[in-house]
C-alpha positions in Angstrom: -47.1 8.3 -29.5 -43.5 9.5 -29.1 -44.7 13.1 -29.1 -47.2 12.3 -26.4 -44.5 10.7 -24.3 -42.2 13.7 -24.8 -45.0 16.0 -23.8 -45.7 14.1 -20.5 -42.0 13.8 -19.7 -41.6 17.6 -20.3 -44.7 18.4 -18.2 -43.4 16.3 -15.4 -40.0 18.0 -15.6 -41.7 21.4 -15.4 -43.8 20.4 -12.5 -40.7 19.0 -10.7 -39.0 22.3 -11.3 -42.0 24.3 -9.9 -42.0 22.1 -6.8 -38.3 23.0 -6.3 -39.1 26.7 -6.7 -41.9 26.5 -4.1 -39.6 24.6 -1.8 -37.0 27.4 -2.1 -39.7 30.0 -1.5 -41.0 28.3 1.6 -37.5 27.8 2.9 -36.9 31.5 2.6 -40.1 32.2 4.5 -39.0 29.7 7.2 -35.7 31.5 7.5 -37.4 34.9 7.8 -39.8 33.5 10.4 -36.9 31.9 12.4 -35.0 35.2 12.2 -38.0 37.0 13.6 -37.8 34.7 16.6 -34.5 36.2 17.6 -34.8 39.1 20.0 -38.4 38.8 20.9 -40.1 37.5 24.1 -39.5 33.9 24.9 -43.1 32.7 24.4 -43.4 34.5 21.0 -39.9 33.3 20.1 -40.9 29.7 20.7 -44.1 30.1 18.6 -42.1 31.6 15.7 -39.5 28.9 15.9 -42.3 26.2 15.8 -43.8 28.0 12.8 -40.4 28.0 11.1 -40.1 24.2 11.7 -43.6 23.7 10.1 -42.6 25.7 7.1 -39.4 23.8 6.7 -41.3 20.5 6.9 -43.5 21.7 4.1 -40.4 22.8 2.1 -38.9 19.3 2.5 -42.2 17.7 1.3 -42.2 19.9 -1.7 -38.6 19.0 -2.5 -39.2 15.3 -2.0 -42.1 15.4 -4.3 -40.0 17.2 -6.9 -37.3 14.5 -6.6 -39.8 11.7 -6.9 -41.5 13.2 -9.9 -38.2 13.8 -11.6 -36.7 10.4 -10.9 -39.8 8.4 -11.6 -41.3 10.2 -14.6 -38.4 12.0 -16.2 -35.1 10.1 -15.5 -36.5 6.6 -15.4 -39.4 7.3 -17.7 -41.2 4.6 -15.6 -44.6 3.2 -16.6 -46.6 2.6 -13.5 -48.2 -0.8 -14.3 -46.3 -3.6 -12.6 -47.0 -4.2 -8.9 -43.4 -3.6 -8.1 -43.3 -0.2 -9.7 -46.6 0.8 -8.1 -45.4 -0.2 -4.7 -42.1 1.6 -5.1 -43.7 4.8 -6.5 -46.5 5.0 -3.9 -44.0 4.2 -1.1 -41.9 7.2 -2.0 -45.0 9.5 -1.8 -46.3 7.9 1.3 -43.0 8.4 3.2 -43.1 12.1 2.4 -46.8 12.4 3.3 -46.6 10.5 6.6 -43.4 12.3 7.7 -45.0 15.7 6.8 -48.2 14.9 8.6 -46.3 13.7 11.6 -44.2 16.9 11.8 -47.3 19.1 11.2 -49.2 17.2 13.9 -46.3 17.8 16.3 -46.1 21.4 15.4 -49.9 21.7 15.8 -49.7 20.0 19.2 -47.1 22.5 20.4 -49.0 25.4 19.1 -52.2 24.2 20.6 -50.6 23.6 24.0 -49.2 27.1 24.1 -51.9 29.1 22.3 -55.3 27.4 22.2 -55.6 24.1 24.1 -59.1 23.6 22.7 -57.5 22.9 19.3 -55.5 20.0 20.8 -58.0 17.4 19.4 -57.5 18.7 15.9 -53.7 18.3 16.2 -54.2 14.9 17.6 -56.5 14.0 14.7 -53.6 14.9 12.3 -51.3 12.5 14.2 -54.0 9.8 14.1 -54.4 10.3 10.4 -50.7 9.9 9.9 -50.8 6.6 11.9 -53.8 5.3 9.9 -52.0 6.2 6.6 -48.9 4.3 7.8 -51.0 1.3 8.8 -52.9 1.4 5.4 -49.6 1.7 3.6 -48.3 -1.3 5.5 -51.3 -3.4 4.5 -50.9 -2.3 0.9 -47.2 -3.3 0.8 -48.1 -6.7 2.4 -50.8 -7.4 -0.1 -48.7 -6.1 -3.0 -45.7 -8.3 -2.1 -47.6 -11.4 -3.1 -48.3 -9.9 -6.5 -44.6 -9.3 -7.0 -43.9 -13.1 -6.6 -46.1 -13.6 -9.7 -44.1 -11.2 -11.8 -40.3 -11.5 -10.9 -39.4 -9.9 -14.2 -41.1 -6.7 -13.1 -38.7 -6.6 -10.1 -35.7 -7.0 -12.4 -37.1 -4.2 -14.7 -37.5 -1.9 -11.7 -34.0 -2.6 -10.6 -32.6 -1.9 -14.0 -34.4 1.5 -14.0 -32.6 2.3 -10.8 -29.3 2.3 -12.7 -30.5 5.3 -14.7 -30.8 7.3 -11.5 -27.4 6.3 -10.1 -25.6 7.5 -13.2 
């Protein structure tokens, strides 16, 4: 069993590292795209800047996922079974996803307004999806909170795991 735990912990560490590498790659692409925006016509410059913002948003998401995987699966070696741990784990991912979708929706809205207005409903649907995700996440947290009351020791265990990350 210890060998299996070591394997999964190592696999998560490798995946976290790969997410960091992808984040760095996308950041480099965003810088290149932003640099291309310098010295071109104003309309094309704005489009390239908006594209760079979208790439940076994706890079941040990748980096946040790497941090979450590393902290939750490698450093804490957390076992996702207690309601407290599930809520905290999913909340970290949901923050990243909702923020990324919101930024992408805004980038898509700006692009649609300037390039293809007929794509505006598609951009709006991304923003609606982000809103629905946030609402569903709120319902999940609300319903999960009552389960936490039944297991106060799980909250204490989750808090003690936080000390591992702070060191």
